[in-house]
C-alpha positions in Angstrom: -0.8 -8.3 7.6 1.0 -4.8 8.6 -1.1 -2.7 11.1 -2.4 0.5 9.3 -0.3 2.7 12.0 2.7 1.3 11.1 2.2 1.4 7.1 1.7 5.0 7.7 4.7 5.7 9.3 7.0 3.2 7.5 9.0 4.4 4.5 7.3 3.2 1.1 10.9 1.3 -0.2 10.7 -0.7 3.3 7.0 -1.9 2.6 7.7 -3.9 0.0 8.2 -7.4 0.9 8.4 -6.8 4.5 6.5 -9.5 6.7 5.7 -9.3 10.6 5.7 -12.0 13.3 4.0 -10.7 16.1 6.2 -11.7 19.4 5.7 -12.9 23.0 7.0 -12.0 26.3 9.5 -14.8 26.2 10.7 -13.8 22.7 11.5 -10.4 24.4 13.1 -12.0 27.6 15.2 -14.2 25.4 16.7 -11.4 23.7 17.1 -9.0 26.5 20.5 -8.6 27.8 18.7 -7.5 31.2 15.8 -6.1 33.4 15.0 -2.4 33.2 13.6 -1.6 36.8 14.9 1.6 37.5 13.7 5.0 35.9 17.3 6.5 36.4 18.9 7.6 33.2 20.6 11.1 33.7 22.7 10.3 36.8 26.0 11.1 37.2 26.9 8.4 39.6 27.6 4.9 38.1 25.5 3.4 41.1 22.5 4.9 40.3 22.1 3.8 36.8 22.5 -0.1 37.7 19.4 -1.9 35.9 18.2 1.9 34.3 17.7 3.0 31.2 21.5 3.6 30.6 22.9 0.6 32.6 26.2 0.0 30.9 25.9 -4.1 32.2 22.5 -4.4 30.0 23.1 -1.8 27.1 26.9 -1.3 26.7 29.0 1.6 27.6 28.7 4.9 25.6 26.9 7.6 27.7 28.8 8.6 30.7 28.9 12.4 31.4 32.2 13.7 30.2 32.1 15.9 33.6 29.5 14.3 35.9 30.4 16.5 38.9 28.5 19.6 37.3 24.8 20.1 37.6 23.1 20.3 33.9 20.1 21.7 32.6 17.9 19.9 30.2 17.3 21.8 26.7 14.6 21.2 24.1 16.4 19.6 20.7 16.3 17.3 18.5 18.3 14.3 19.2 15.8 11.5 17.5 18.0 11.2 14.4 18.9 8.4 12.5 22.1 6.4 13.2 24.3 5.0 11.0 25.3 2.2 13.9 22.5 0.8 15.7 23.2 -1.5 18.5 21.3 -4.9 19.1 21.6 -4.5 22.9 18.0 -4.5 24.3 16.7 -4.5 27.7 13.3 -5.1 29.0 10.5 -4.2 31.2 8.2 -6.6 33.2 4.6 -4.9 33.7 2.9 -5.7 36.5 -0.1 -6.6 34.7 -0.6 -7.9 30.9 -1.7 -5.2 28.7 -2.7 -4.6 25.3 -0.1 -4.0 22.4 -1.8 -1.3 20.9 -1.0 -2.8 17.5 -2.0 -6.3 17.6 -4.0 -6.1 20.6 -2.3 -9.4 21.8 -1.8 -8.6 25.7 1.9 -8.8 26.7 3.5 -9.1 29.9 7.0 -7.8 28.7 8.0 -5.3 26.5 11.7 -4.8 25.0 13.5 -1.7 26.0 15.3 -0.2 23.0 19.5 0.4 22.8 20.4 3.7 23.8 21.7 4.5 20.5 18.1 4.8 19.2 17.0 7.1 22.3 20.4 9.1 23.1 21.5 11.5 25.7 24.0 14.0 24.6 26.0 16.4 26.6 26.2 19.9 25.8 28.7 22.7 26.8 27.3 25.2 29.0 26.2 22.4 31.8 23.3 21.3 29.3 22.1 18.2 27.9 19.4 17.1 25.4 17.8 13.7 25.3 15.3 11.5 23.0 11.3 11.4 24.0 11.7 7.8 24.2 13.6 7.9 27.5 10.8 10.1 29.1 8.3 7.4 27.8 10.1 4.6 29.0 10.2 6.5 32.4 6.4 6.8 32.7 6.0 3.3 32.0 8.7 1.9 34.8 6.8 4.2 37.3 3.4 3.8 36.4 4.2 -0.3 36.4 6.0 0.0 40.0 3.4 1.9 41.2 0.6 -0.4 40.1 2.7 -3.1 41.7 2.7 -1.6 44.9 -1.2 -1.7 44.7 -1.8 -5.0 44.2 0.1 -5.7 47.0 -1.8 -3.5 49.4 -5.3 -4.2 47.7 -5.1 -6.9 45.2 -9.1 -6.8 44.8 -8.8 -3.4 43.5 -5.7 -2.8 42.0 -7.0 -4.0 38.5 -8.9 -0.7 37.8 -5.7 1.0 38.0 -4.5 -1.2 34.8 -5.7 1.1 32.4 -3.2 3.9 33.7 -0.2 1.3 32.6 -1.5 0.4 29.2 -2.1 4.2 28.6 1.7 4.8 29.3 2.5 1.7 27.0 0.6 3.2 24.1 2.0 6.6 24.4 5.5 4.7 24.0 4.7 2.7 21.1 2.6 4.9 19.5 0.9 8.4 21.4 -1.5 8.6 19.0 -4.8 9.2 21.3 -6.3 12.1 21.5 -5.0 13.1 24.7 -1.0 12.4 23.9 2.0 12.6 26.3 3.5 15.8 25.9 6.6 17.8 26.8 6.1 21.3 29.0 5.7 23.0 26.1 3.0 21.5 25.0 4.3 19.4 22.0 3.5 15.8 21.7 6.3 13.5 22.7 8.2 11.6 19.9 6.8 7.7 20.1 8.9 4.6 19.3 6.4 4.2 16.0 7.3 8.0 14.9 11.2 6.8 14.7 10.1 4.6 11.9 10.0 7.6 9.3 13.5 8.5 9.8 15.4 5.2 10.0 16.8 2.2 7.5 16.3 -1.2 7.4 18.6 -2.2 10.3 17.1 0.5 12.5 13.4 -0.1 11.6 14.1 -3.6 12.2 15.2 -3.0 16.1 12.7 -0.3 16.4 9.7 -3.0 15.0 11.3 -5.6 17.8 10.5 -2.7 20.2 7.2 -2.6 19.0 6.2 -6.2 19.4 7.0 -7.6 15.8 10.0 -9.6 14.1 10.6 -8.0 10.7 11.8 -9.8 7.9 12.0 -8.8 4.0 11.6 -11.1 0.8 
């Protein structure tokens, strides 16, 4: 059964014959090229990117700043576009506590991190850059999970009450469909993984669905 929230976002041509199998945290770890533990993704120093959202050891090369010695300013821009060549190199994030998948409701301890080709960072002229909202949403999950992990070490009896913040961060990354979505500084809701399903072809949709907790196949 395909969740309604996914049906609304998938192109009709890709719904026909589509079958989804929920994946487990073990599936996510087995396919991952490495654990992402740091929220760094726009650093010019390669050392700072280790275990980050653009670590070349996890995701492969391709997003190095051509002029790393200048200080860049982020600008709003649309970089959430379909790419012809979709990498299959995933990372993963180990969550501090299991949280429900926003689509199947099953608790998961690990979520996949999409390859950067589907959440790109683009360096622009004039010391500027633009980046996919997905990087901000992944960053939020990493930061909230790390904070919750520290709280559990300091106060294990009460850290559970903070788990809802982690569940919200995962929901915003996957769907961002609540009454209070994550927004950019101008107030626009951030583009979630599910929102990308509308603009991707079959290969892109298959990768996106994996990051949402499903293995996709067509008959």
